[in-house]
ZADO-1210 file (C-alpha; in nm, 4 decimals, padded with zeros to 6 digits):
<atoms>
<atom x="12.9931" y="06.4401" z="09.6939" code="UNK" pos="1"/>
<atom x="13.0571" y="06.5587" z="09.3383" code="UNK" pos="2"/>
<atom x="12.7315" y="06.7568" z="09.3376" code="UNK" pos="3"/>
<atom x="12.8220" y="06.9240" z="09.6660" code="UNK" pos="4"/>
<atom x="13.1660" y="07.0225" z="09.5333" code="UNK" pos="5"/>
<atom x="13.0084" y="07.1608" z="09.2155" code="UNK" pos="6"/>
<atom x="12.7564" y="07.3594" z="09.4242" code="UNK" pos="7"/>
<atom x="13.0351" y="07.5112" z="09.6328" code="UNK" pos="8"/>
<atom x="13.2285" y="07.5982" z="09.3187" code="UNK" pos="9"/>
<atom x="12.9245" y="07.7689" z="09.1624" code="UNK" pos="10"/>
<atom x="12.8639" y="07.9701" z="09.4792" code="UNK" pos="11"/>
<atom x="13.2268" y="08.0802" z="09.4776" code="UNK" pos="12"/>
<atom x="13.1924" y="08.1972" z="09.1166" code="UNK" pos="13"/>
<atom x="12.8667" y="08.3746" z="09.1924" code="UNK" pos="14"/>
<atom x="12.6558" y="08.1446" z="08.9730" code="UNK" pos="15"/>
<atom x="12.4084" y="08.0470" z="09.2463" code="UNK" pos="16"/>
<atom x="12.2556" y="08.2322" z="09.5398" code="UNK" pos="17"/>
<atom x="12.4440" y="08.2283" z="09.8705" code="UNK" pos="18"/>
<atom x="12.3151" y="08.0005" z="10.1479" code="UNK" pos="19"/>
<atom x="11.9665" y="08.0723" z="10.2801" code="UNK" pos="20"/>
<atom x="12.1019" y="08.2028" z="10.6103" code="UNK" pos="21"/>
<atom x="12.2515" y="08.4957" z="10.4201" code="UNK" pos="22"/>
<atom x="11.9429" y="08.5794" z="10.2138" code="UNK" pos="23"/>
<atom x="11.6752" y="08.4777" z="10.4631" code="UNK" pos="24"/>
<atom x="11.4522" y="08.7707" z="10.3727" code="UNK" pos="25"/>
<atom x="11.4721" y="08.7351" z="09.9945" code="UNK" pos="26"/>
<atom x="11.2005" y="08.4697" z="09.9852" code="UNK" pos="27"/>
<atom x="10.8671" y="08.4834" z="10.1582" code="UNK" pos="28"/>
<atom x="10.8236" y="08.2761" z="10.4706" code="UNK" pos="29"/>
<atom x="10.4664" y="08.3871" z="10.5334" code="UNK" pos="30"/>
<atom x="10.1380" y="08.2913" z="10.3727" code="UNK" pos="31"/>
<atom x="10.0421" y="08.5203" z="10.0807" code="UNK" pos="32"/>
<atom x="09.7298" y="08.7360" z="10.0944" code="UNK" pos="33"/>
<atom x="09.4759" y="08.8109" z="09.8224" code="UNK" pos="34"/>
<atom x="09.3197" y="09.1530" z="09.8864" code="UNK" pos="35"/>
<atom x="09.0037" y="09.2128" z="09.6824" code="UNK" pos="36"/>
<atom x="08.9940" y="09.5225" z="09.4654" code="UNK" pos="37"/>
<atom x="08.7092" y="09.7153" z="09.3079" code="UNK" pos="38"/>
<atom x="08.8411" y="09.8934" z="08.9973" code="UNK" pos="39"/>
<atom x="08.6488" y="10.2015" z="08.8812" code="UNK" pos="40"/>
<atom x="08.7483" y="10.3609" z="08.5502" code="UNK" pos="41"/>
<atom x="08.6488" y="10.7151" z="08.4508" code="UNK" pos="42"/>
<atom x="08.7323" y="10.7013" z="08.0800" code="UNK" pos="43"/>
<atom x="08.4247" y="10.8304" z="07.8962" code="UNK" pos="44"/>
<atom x="08.3621" y="10.7815" z="07.5230" code="UNK" pos="45"/>
<atom x="08.3651" y="11.1011" z="07.3155" code="UNK" pos="46"/>
<atom x="08.0825" y="11.1311" z="07.0641" code="UNK" pos="47"/>
<atom x="08.2625" y="11.3531" z="06.8117" code="UNK" pos="48"/>
<atom x="08.5462" y="11.0993" z="06.8008" code="UNK" pos="49"/>
<atom x="08.3065" y="10.8168" z="06.7105" code="UNK" pos="50"/>
<atom x="08.2824" y="10.6966" z="07.0677" code="UNK" pos="51"/>
<atom x="08.6540" y="10.6525" z="07.1168" code="UNK" pos="52"/>
<atom x="08.7556" y="10.6814" z="07.4791" code="UNK" pos="53"/>
<atom x="08.9845" y="10.9516" z="07.6147" code="UNK" pos="54"/>
<atom x="09.2853" y="10.7236" z="07.6478" code="UNK" pos="55"/>
<atom x="09.2499" y="10.6268" z="07.2817" code="UNK" pos="56"/>
<atom x="09.2145" y="10.9849" z="07.1603" code="UNK" pos="57"/>
<atom x="09.5249" y="11.1013" z="07.3458" code="UNK" pos="58"/>
<atom x="09.7155" y="10.7747" z="07.3042" code="UNK" pos="59"/>
<atom x="09.7498" y="10.7257" z="07.6755" code="UNK" pos="60"/>
<atom x="09.7897" y="10.3809" z="07.8344" code="UNK" pos="61"/>
<atom x="09.4774" y="10.1667" z="07.8515" code="UNK" pos="62"/>
<atom x="09.3830" y="10.1477" z="08.2215" code="UNK" pos="63"/>
<atom x="09.2568" y="09.7933" z="08.1753" code="UNK" pos="64"/>
<atom x="09.6047" y="09.6912" z="08.0658" code="UNK" pos="65"/>
<atom x="09.7721" y="09.8799" z="08.3503" code="UNK" pos="66"/>
<atom x="09.5855" y="09.6785" z="08.6136" code="UNK" pos="67"/>
<atom x="09.7461" y="09.3349" z="08.5520" code="UNK" pos="68"/>
<atom x="10.0912" y="09.4933" z="08.5122" code="UNK" pos="69"/>
<atom x="10.0520" y="09.6698" z="08.8451" code="UNK" pos="70"/>
<atom x="09.9296" y="09.3561" z="09.0197" code="UNK" pos="71"/>
<atom x="10.2232" y="09.1592" z="08.8803" code="UNK" pos="72"/>
<atom x="10.4739" y="09.4217" z="08.9938" code="UNK" pos="73"/>
<atom x="10.3349" y="09.4296" z="09.3477" code="UNK" pos="74"/>
<atom x="10.3435" y="09.0504" z="09.3611" code="UNK" pos="75"/>
<atom x="10.7086" y="09.0520" z="09.2541" code="UNK" pos="76"/>
<atom x="10.7964" y="09.3452" z="09.4806" code="UNK" pos="77"/>
<atom x="10.6545" y="09.1639" z="09.7852" code="UNK" pos="78"/>
<atom x="10.8146" y="08.8285" z="09.6953" code="UNK" pos="79"/>
<atom x="10.4744" y="08.6737" z="09.6339" code="UNK" pos="80"/>
<atom x="10.3011" y="08.8049" z="09.9459" code="UNK" pos="81"/>
<atom x="10.0630" y="09.0492" z="09.7733" code="UNK" pos="82"/>
<atom x="09.8293" y="08.8844" z="09.5254" code="UNK" pos="83"/>
<atom x="09.5639" y="09.1447" z="09.4504" code="UNK" pos="84"/>
<atom x="09.2427" y="09.0073" z="09.3033" code="UNK" pos="85"/>
<atom x="09.0077" y="09.2267" z="09.0982" code="UNK" pos="86"/>
<atom x="08.6539" y="09.1327" z="09.2015" code="UNK" pos="87"/>
<atom x="08.4807" y="09.3853" z="08.9752" code="UNK" pos="88"/>
<atom x="08.5651" y="09.6475" z="08.7137" code="UNK" pos="89"/>
<atom x="08.3149" y="09.9282" z="08.6665" code="UNK" pos="90"/>
<atom x="08.3154" y="10.1845" z="08.3860" code="UNK" pos="91"/>
<atom x="08.2005" y="10.5226" z="08.5110" code="UNK" pos="92"/>
<atom x="08.1486" y="10.7053" z="08.1833" code="UNK" pos="93"/>
<atom x="08.1365" y="11.0506" z="08.3371" code="UNK" pos="94"/>
<atom x="08.3734" y="11.3012" z="08.4926" code="UNK" pos="95"/>
<atom x="08.3878" y="11.3019" z="08.8747" code="UNK" pos="96"/>
<atom x="08.2411" y="11.6131" z="09.0418" code="UNK" pos="97"/>
<atom x="08.4611" y="11.8682" z="09.2191" code="UNK" pos="98"/>
<atom x="08.4083" y="11.9953" z="09.5717" code="UNK" pos="99"/>
<atom x="08.2344" y="12.3084" z="09.4367" code="UNK" pos="100"/>
<atom x="07.9956" y="12.1012" z="09.2243" code="UNK" pos="101"/>
<atom x="08.1740" y="12.1620" z="08.8928" code="UNK" pos="102"/>
<atom x="08.1884" y="11.8644" z="08.6607" code="UNK" pos="103"/>
<atom x="08.3777" y="11.8445" z="08.3333" code="UNK" pos="104"/>
<atom x="08.2055" y="11.7460" z="08.0128" code="UNK" pos="105"/>
<atom x="08.4126" y="11.5798" z="07.7443" code="UNK" pos="106"/>
<atom x="08.4335" y="11.9085" z="07.5577" code="UNK" pos="107"/>
<atom x="08.5274" y="12.1228" z="07.8578" code="UNK" pos="108"/>
<atom x="08.7918" y="11.8732" z="07.9645" code="UNK" pos="109"/>
<atom x="08.9470" y="11.8632" z="07.6190" code="UNK" pos="110"/>
<atom x="08.9552" y="12.2422" z="07.6079" code="UNK" pos="111"/>
<atom x="09.1168" y="12.2551" z="07.9513" code="UNK" pos="112"/>
<atom x="09.3720" y="11.9914" z="07.8536" code="UNK" pos="113"/>
<atom x="09.4648" y="12.1796" z="07.5388" code="UNK" pos="114"/>
<atom x="09.5097" y="12.5004" z="07.7385" code="UNK" pos="115"/>
<atom x="09.6879" y="12.3116" z="08.0198" code="UNK" pos="116"/>
<atom x="09.4682" y="12.4918" z="08.2706" code="UNK" pos="117"/>
<atom x="09.2406" y="12.2980" z="08.5038" code="UNK" pos="118"/>
<atom x="08.9303" y="12.4107" z="08.6893" code="UNK" pos="119"/>
<atom x="08.9802" y="12.5640" z="09.0345" code="UNK" pos="120"/>
<atom x="08.9232" y="12.4391" z="09.2944" code="UNK" pos="121"/>
<atom x="09.0657" y="12.1223" z="09.1456" code="UNK" pos="122"/>
<atom x="08.9848" y="11.8952" z="09.4421" code="UNK" pos="123"/>
<atom x="08.7563" y="11.5994" z="09.3778" code="UNK" pos="124"/>
<atom x="08.4424" y="11.5526" z="09.5875" code="UNK" pos="125"/>
<atom x="08.5212" y="11.2299" z="09.7685" code="UNK" pos="126"/>
<atom x="08.1857" y="11.2148" z="09.9410" code="UNK" pos="127"/>
<atom x="08.0161" y="11.2295" z="09.6007" code="UNK" pos="128"/>
<atom x="08.2371" y="10.9428" z="09.4853" code="UNK" pos="129"/>
<atom x="08.1445" y="10.7413" z="09.7915" code="UNK" pos="130"/>
<atom x="07.7737" y="10.8046" z="09.7285" code="UNK" pos="131"/>
<atom x="07.7801" y="10.7547" z="09.3519" code="UNK" pos="132"/>
<atom x="07.9453" y="10.4147" z="09.3832" code="UNK" pos="133"/>
<atom x="07.7877" y="10.3151" z="09.7169" code="UNK" pos="134"/>
<atom x="08.1337" y="10.2371" z="09.8449" code="UNK" pos="135"/>
<atom x="08.0683" y="10.2425" z="10.2181" code="UNK" pos="136"/>
<atom x="07.7610" y="10.0221" z="10.1869" code="UNK" pos="137"/>
<atom x="07.9546" y="09.7792" z="09.9726" code="UNK" pos="138"/>
<atom x="08.2542" y="09.7667" z="10.2072" code="UNK" pos="139"/>
<atom x="08.0110" y="09.7007" z="10.4926" code="UNK" pos="140"/>
<atom x="07.8685" y="09.4158" z="10.2825" code="UNK" pos="141"/>
<atom x="08.2240" y="09.2786" z="10.2510" code="UNK" pos="142"/>
<atom x="08.2340" y="09.3040" z="09.8710" code="UNK" pos="143"/>
<atom x="08.5954" y="09.4259" z="09.8471" code="UNK" pos="144"/>
<atom x="08.8913" y="09.5457" z="10.0546" code="UNK" pos="145"/>
<atom x="09.0063" y="09.8543" z="09.8645" code="UNK" pos="146"/>
<atom x="08.9239" y="10.0664" z="09.5599" code="UNK" pos="147"/>
<atom x="09.1397" y="10.1684" z="09.2617" code="UNK" pos="148"/>
<atom x="09.0153" y="10.4691" z="09.0659" code="UNK" pos="149"/>
<atom x="09.1495" y="10.5398" z="08.7186" code="UNK" pos="150"/>
<atom x="09.0903" y="10.8796" z="08.5656" code="UNK" pos="151"/>
<atom x="09.2437" y="11.1283" z="08.3249" code="UNK" pos="152"/>
<atom x="09.4512" y="11.4304" z="08.4384" code="UNK" pos="153"/>
<atom x="09.2822" y="11.7250" z="08.6139" code="UNK" pos="154"/>
<atom x="09.0520" y="11.5080" z="08.8257" code="UNK" pos="155"/>
<atom x="09.1890" y="11.6479" z="09.1489" code="UNK" pos="156"/>
<atom x="09.2093" y="11.3235" z="09.3440" code="UNK" pos="157"/>
<atom x="09.4952" y="11.2230" z="09.5731" code="UNK" pos="158"/>
<atom x="09.7287" y="10.9329" z="09.4948" code="UNK" pos="159"/>
<atom x="09.5828" y="10.7543" z="09.7957" code="UNK" pos="160"/>
<atom x="09.3385" y="10.8382" z="10.0693" code="UNK" pos="161"/>
<atom x="09.1808" y="10.6509" z="10.3582" code="UNK" pos="162"/>
<atom x="08.8152" y="10.6089" z="10.4543" code="UNK" pos="163"/>
<atom x="08.6420" y="10.4809" z="10.7663" code="UNK" pos="164"/>
<atom x="08.6512" y="10.5008" z="11.1463" code="UNK" pos="165"/>
<atom x="08.9941" y="10.6011" z="11.2698" code="UNK" pos="166"/>
<atom x="09.1187" y="10.6697" z="10.9167" code="UNK" pos="167"/>
<atom x="09.4510" y="10.8536" z="10.9197" code="UNK" pos="168"/>
<atom x="09.6887" y="11.0330" z="10.6839" code="UNK" pos="169"/>
<atom x="09.7649" y="10.8186" z="10.3784" code="UNK" pos="170"/>
<atom x="09.9593" y="11.0613" z="10.1608" code="UNK" pos="171"/>
<atom x="09.6519" y="11.2840" z="10.2005" code="UNK" pos="172"/>
<atom x="09.3999" y="11.3746" z="10.4697" code="UNK" pos="173"/>
<atom x="09.1461" y="11.1006" z="10.5473" code="UNK" pos="174"/>
<atom x="08.7933" y="11.1424" z="10.4146" code="UNK" pos="175"/>
<atom x="08.6005" y="11.3029" z="10.7006" code="UNK" pos="176"/>
<atom x="08.2679" y="11.1858" z="10.8431" code="UNK" pos="177"/>
<atom x="08.2916" y="10.8248" z="10.7277" code="UNK" pos="178"/>
<atom x="08.2457" y="10.6593" z="11.0660" code="UNK" pos="179"/>
<atom x="07.9430" y="10.4699" z="10.9325" code="UNK" pos="180"/>
<atom x="08.1871" y="10.2404" z="10.7536" code="UNK" pos="181"/>
<atom x="08.2635" y="09.9296" z="10.9584" code="UNK" pos="182"/>
<atom x="08.6379" y="09.9405" z="10.8881" code="UNK" pos="183"/>
<atom x="08.9120" y="10.1448" z="10.7308" code="UNK" pos="184"/>
<atom x="08.9940" y="10.1054" z="10.3632" code="UNK" pos="185"/>
<atom x="09.2232" y="10.2748" z="10.1128" code="UNK" pos="186"/>
<atom x="09.1214" y="10.4324" z="09.7838" code="UNK" pos="187"/>
<atom x="09.4028" y="10.4557" z="09.5296" code="UNK" pos="188"/>
<atom x="09.3819" y="10.6960" z="09.2349" code="UNK" pos="189"/>
<atom x="09.5794" y="10.6558" z="08.9134" code="UNK" pos="190"/>
<atom x="09.6217" y="10.8927" z="08.6223" code="UNK" pos="191"/>
<atom x="09.6171" y="10.6820" z="08.3057" code="UNK" pos="192"/>
<atom x="09.8097" y="10.9473" z="08.1190" code="UNK" pos="193"/>
<atom x="10.1021" y="10.7779" z="08.2971" code="UNK" pos="194"/>
<atom x="10.2212" y="10.4229" z="08.3487" code="UNK" pos="195"/>
<atom x="10.2894" y="10.1552" z="08.6087" code="UNK" pos="196"/>
<atom x="10.6023" y="10.3349" z="08.7302" code="UNK" pos="197"/>
<atom x="10.3879" y="10.6196" z="08.8652" code="UNK" pos="198"/>
<atom x="10.1342" y="10.3726" z="09.0041" code="UNK" pos="199"/>
<atom x="10.4148" y="10.2114" z="09.2033" code="UNK" pos="200"/>
<atom x="10.5107" y="10.5544" z="09.3312" code="UNK" pos="201"/>
<atom x="10.1555" y="10.5989" z="09.4613" code="UNK" pos="202"/>
<atom x="10.1842" y="10.2707" z="09.6491" code="UNK" pos="203"/>
<atom x="10.5230" y="10.3762" z="09.7808" code="UNK" pos="204"/>
<atom x="10.3812" y="10.6928" z="09.9330" code="UNK" pos="205"/>
<atom x="10.0976" y="10.4881" z="10.0818" code="UNK" pos="206"/>
<atom x="10.3658" y="10.2670" z="10.2372" code="UNK" pos="207"/>
<atom x="10.5533" y="10.5658" z="10.3781" code="UNK" pos="208"/>
<atom x="10.2408" y="10.7091" z="10.5393" code="UNK" pos="209"/>
<atom x="10.1227" y="10.3843" z="10.6938" code="UNK" pos="210"/>
<atom x="10.4625" y="10.2754" z="10.8257" code="UNK" pos="211"/>
<atom x="10.5172" y="10.6169" z="10.9811" code="UNK" pos="212"/>
<atom x="10.1884" y="10.5703" z="11.1662" code="UNK" pos="213"/>
<atom x="10.2815" y="10.2132" z="11.2664" code="UNK" pos="214"/>
<atom x="10.5910" y="10.3223" z="11.4525" code="UNK" pos="215"/>
<atom x="10.4163" y="10.6217" z="11.6065" code="UNK" pos="216"/>
<atom x="10.1439" y="10.3970" z="11.7506" code="UNK" pos="217"/>
<atom x="10.2928" y="10.0492" z="11.7935" code="UNK" pos="218"/>
<atom x="10.6698" y="10.0790" z="11.8180" code="UNK" pos="219"/>
<atom x="10.8307" y="10.0257" z="12.1579" code="UNK" pos="220"/>
<atom x="11.1951" y="10.0629" z="12.0632" code="UNK" pos="221"/>
<atom x="11.3950" y="10.2265" z="11.7889" code="UNK" pos="222"/>
<atom x="11.1864" y="10.3646" z="11.5033" code="UNK" pos="223"/>
<atom x="11.3031" y="10.1187" z="11.2421" code="UNK" pos="224"/>
<atom x="11.1031" y="10.2877" z="10.9694" code="UNK" pos="225"/>
<atom x="11.2968" y="10.6105" z="11.0124" code="UNK" pos="226"/>
<atom x="11.6150" y="10.4032" z="10.9995" code="UNK" pos="227"/>
<atom x="11.5002" y="10.2235" z="10.6831" code="UNK" pos="228"/>
<atom x="11.4438" y="10.5510" z="10.4915" code="UNK" pos="229"/>
<atom x="11.7766" y="10.7173" z="10.5761" code="UNK" pos="230"/>
<atom x="11.9848" y="10.8435" z="10.2835" code="UNK" pos="231"/>
<atom x="12.3245" y="11.0082" z="10.2545" code="UNK" pos="232"/>
<atom x="12.2088" y="11.3665" z="10.2095" code="UNK" pos="233"/>
<atom x="12.0277" y="11.3757" z="10.5446" code="UNK" pos="234"/>
<atom x="12.2235" y="11.1052" z="10.7307" code="UNK" pos="235"/>
<atom x="12.5876" y="11.1224" z="10.6134" code="UNK" pos="236"/>
<atom x="12.7649" y="10.7905" z="10.6533" code="UNK" pos="237"/>
<atom x="12.4431" y="10.6203" z="10.7670" code="UNK" pos="238"/>
<atom x="12.2498" y="10.5713" z="10.4403" code="UNK" pos="239"/>
<atom x="12.0160" y="10.2729" z="10.4328" code="UNK" pos="240"/>
<atom x="11.7422" y="10.2178" z="10.1690" code="UNK" pos="241"/>
<atom x="11.6137" y="10.5738" z="10.1310" code="UNK" pos="242"/>
<atom x="11.2574" y="10.6712" z="10.0549" code="UNK" pos="243"/>
<atom x="11.0384" y="10.6750" z="09.7450" code="UNK" pos="244"/>
<atom x="11.1851" y="11.0012" z="09.6115" code="UNK" pos="245"/>
<atom x="11.5413" y="10.9644" z="09.7382" code="UNK" pos="246"/>
<atom x="11.7707" y="10.6694" z="09.6685" code="UNK" pos="247"/>
<atom x="12.0630" y="10.6246" z="09.9114" code="UNK" pos="248"/>
<atom x="12.2783" y="10.8722" z="09.7129" code="UNK" pos="249"/>
<atom x="12.0133" y="11.1120" z="09.5785" code="UNK" pos="250"/>
<atom x="12.0734" y="11.4859" z="09.6092" code="UNK" pos="251"/>
<atom x="11.7192" y="11.5940" z="09.5167" code="UNK" pos="252"/>
<atom x="11.3730" y="11.4518" z="09.4528" code="UNK" pos="253"/>
<atom x="11.3583" y="11.1847" z="09.1795" code="UNK" pos="254"/>
<atom x="11.7389" y="11.1723" z="09.1538" code="UNK" pos="255"/>
<atom x="11.7361" y="10.7962" z="09.0958" code="UNK" pos="256"/>
<atom x="12.0069" y="10.8075" z="08.8281" code="UNK" pos="257"/>
<atom x="12.2833" y="10.9522" z="09.0452" code="UNK" pos="258"/>
<atom x="12.6080" y="10.7671" z="08.9677" code="UNK" pos="259"/>
<atom x="12.7928" y="10.8941" z="09.2751" code="UNK" pos="260"/>
<atom x="12.9071" y="10.5962" z="09.4852" code="UNK" pos="261"/>
<atom x="12.7550" y="10.5824" z="09.8332" code="UNK" pos="262"/>
<atom x="12.8225" y="10.3638" z="10.1336" code="UNK" pos="263"/>
<atom x="12.4874" y="10.2125" z="10.2273" code="UNK" pos="264"/>
<atom x="12.3495" y="09.9580" z="10.4723" code="UNK" pos="265"/>
<atom x="12.0631" y="09.8652" z="10.2366" code="UNK" pos="266"/>
<atom x="12.1657" y="09.4983" z="10.2210" code="UNK" pos="267"/>
<atom x="12.1096" y="09.4630" z="10.5952" code="UNK" pos="268"/>
<atom x="11.7334" y="09.4748" z="10.5390" code="UNK" pos="269"/>
<atom x="11.7475" y="09.1412" z="10.3587" code="UNK" pos="270"/>
<atom x="11.8007" y="08.9727" z="10.6968" code="UNK" pos="271"/>
<atom x="11.5758" y="09.1890" z="10.9170" code="UNK" pos="272"/>
<atom x="11.5387" y="09.1899" z="11.2168" code="UNK" pos="273"/>
<atom x="11.9047" y="09.0894" z="11.2159" code="UNK" pos="274"/>
<atom x="12.0858" y="09.4019" z="11.0980" code="UNK" pos="275"/>
<atom x="12.4563" y="09.3095" z="11.0984" code="UNK" pos="276"/>
<atom x="12.5813" y="09.6542" z="11.0023" code="UNK" pos="277"/>
<atom x="12.7469" y="09.5462" z="10.6796" code="UNK" pos="278"/>
<atom x="12.7645" y="09.8509" z="10.4557" code="UNK" pos="279"/>
<atom x="12.8967" y="09.8423" z="10.1026" code="UNK" pos="280"/>
<atom x="12.9511" y="10.0921" z="09.8244" code="UNK" pos="281"/>
<atom x="12.6757" y="10.1124" z="09.5630" code="UNK" pos="282"/>
<atom x="12.5307" y="10.3496" z="09.3054" code="UNK" pos="283"/>
<atom x="12.2290" y="10.3803" z="09.0755" code="UNK" pos="284"/>
<atom x="12.3235" y="10.0588" z="08.8966" code="UNK" pos="285"/>
<atom x="12.1629" y="09.8808" z="09.1919" code="UNK" pos="286"/>
<atom x="11.8209" y="10.0400" z="09.1358" code="UNK" pos="287"/>
<atom x="11.7776" y="10.0771" z="08.7622" code="UNK" pos="288"/>
<atom x="12.0132" y="10.3577" z="08.6531" code="UNK" pos="289"/>
<atom x="11.7476" y="10.6255" z="08.6854" code="UNK" pos="290"/>
<atom x="11.4463" y="10.4209" z="08.5788" code="UNK" pos="291"/>
<atom x="11.1524" y="10.5021" z="08.8083" code="UNK" pos="292"/>
<atom x="11.0024" y="10.1557" z="08.7963" code="UNK" pos="293"/>
<atom x="11.3433" y="09.9983" z="08.8570" code="UNK" pos="294"/>
<atom x="11.4073" y="10.2103" z="09.1635" code="UNK" pos="295"/>
<atom x="11.0666" y="10.1518" z="09.3132" code="UNK" pos="296"/>
<atom x="11.0874" y="09.7742" z="09.2679" code="UNK" pos="297"/>
<atom x="11.4333" y="09.7727" z="09.4309" code="UNK" pos="298"/>
<atom x="11.3013" y="09.9844" z="09.7189" code="UNK" pos="299"/>
<atom x="10.9960" y="09.7645" z="09.7790" code="UNK" pos="300"/>
<atom x="11.2074" y="09.4495" z="09.7756" code="UNK" pos="301"/>
<atom x="11.3917" y="09.5657" z="10.0854" code="UNK" pos="302"/>
<atom x="11.0756" y="09.5895" z="10.2976" code="UNK" pos="303"/>
<atom x="11.0792" y="09.3235" z="10.5715" code="UNK" pos="304"/>
<atom x="10.8383" y="09.0368" z="10.5120" code="UNK" pos="305"/>
<atom x="10.8993" y="08.7530" z="10.7551" code="UNK" pos="306"/>
<atom x="10.7201" y="08.6034" z="11.0547" code="UNK" pos="307"/>
<atom x="10.7485" y="08.7346" z="11.4071" code="UNK" pos="308"/>
<atom x="10.7465" y="09.0681" z="11.5841" code="UNK" pos="309"/>
<atom x="11.0124" y="09.3154" z="11.6967" code="UNK" pos="310"/>
<atom x="10.9480" y="09.5828" z="11.9612" code="UNK" pos="311"/>
<atom x="10.5711" y="09.5645" z="11.9145" code="UNK" pos="312"/>
<atom x="10.5773" y="09.5757" z="11.5323" code="UNK" pos="313"/>
<atom x="10.5260" y="09.2825" z="11.2971" code="UNK" pos="314"/>
<atom x="10.8342" y="09.1806" z="11.1010" code="UNK" pos="315"/>
<atom x="10.6081" y="09.1645" z="10.7965" code="UNK" pos="316"/>
<atom x="10.5570" y="09.5338" z="10.7230" code="UNK" pos="317"/>
<atom x="10.3464" y="09.4564" z="10.4152" code="UNK" pos="318"/>
<atom x="10.0655" y="09.3412" z="10.6456" code="UNK" pos="319"/>
<atom x="10.0110" y="09.6978" z="10.7663" code="UNK" pos="320"/>
<atom x="10.0410" y="09.8512" z="10.4219" code="UNK" pos="321"/>
<atom x="09.7721" y="09.6289" z="10.2755" code="UNK" pos="322"/>
<atom x="09.5410" y="09.6361" z="10.5798" code="UNK" pos="323"/>
<atom x="09.5295" y="09.9677" z="10.7679" code="UNK" pos="324"/>
<atom x="09.2910" y="09.8114" z="11.0215" code="UNK" pos="325"/>
<atom x="09.5977" y="09.6585" z="11.1854" code="UNK" pos="326"/>
<atom x="09.7116" y="10.0104" z="11.2737" code="UNK" pos="327"/>
<atom x="09.5446" y="10.2069" z="11.5569" code="UNK" pos="328"/>
</atoms>
């Protein structure tokens, strides 16, 4: 009896979480997944710098250190559902070719970086990447589920792109003529001049693209994704969680530090599919006071991740984001 009274007192003072019925979506109720990742790093050594790699010369983050940080953040952001496993890390000590056949050398890249002027056309040759790393053959052999490329600036790759039969927009056009792959898979691309905050942004845009497609193809009722991403500027009085670039009170892209109070229904998504309509006033203090990583983690942690289905769509939206083969 004493313990129960103490528990009630602590809840009243805000020292312990509210009852589970109130925060039903804050802990995972579904089995975690362990997608397998092939990591490919374009970070060539430079002879005139005694073999030091580009990230060392320019004092950029070490891509090998970014990987575990990113995995840990996605695990936390998904409440333990996403547990990415690196099955292989390959060091591609060359510069990826462009669509016109151009390929940087270490010297030409360093000259371009100093001048802040990249080669045009800047677009990477994705088919060359697929061939050089035998990616389709290896996906067909079930070696991995997705690919993470790390490269320096000016490589011309998209933040994410999709490969395979029925591949669709994933923050970029799908790679054409890849129907010989036996399933769809996503290739992520990260610029190691930057950090995990930008890597999370890449995953956020992947999420936006895939969930838009989910409701276009599978939804049979209200488009809950479009409801999820509402913010005050475009939906006055009806702000919810916002999107990757716009917090509930943002006035422009990347305006995550806006201190203007906003009435938002973001908390409702903690109990999805039950959306009680309980708005409250909040500001950037909720999502990191302008910190990119803080905002993105807050945003991800509102994505539904429980068992069941609503209007033809799984209540665990992460399932689609990690496996595009679930989406027609």
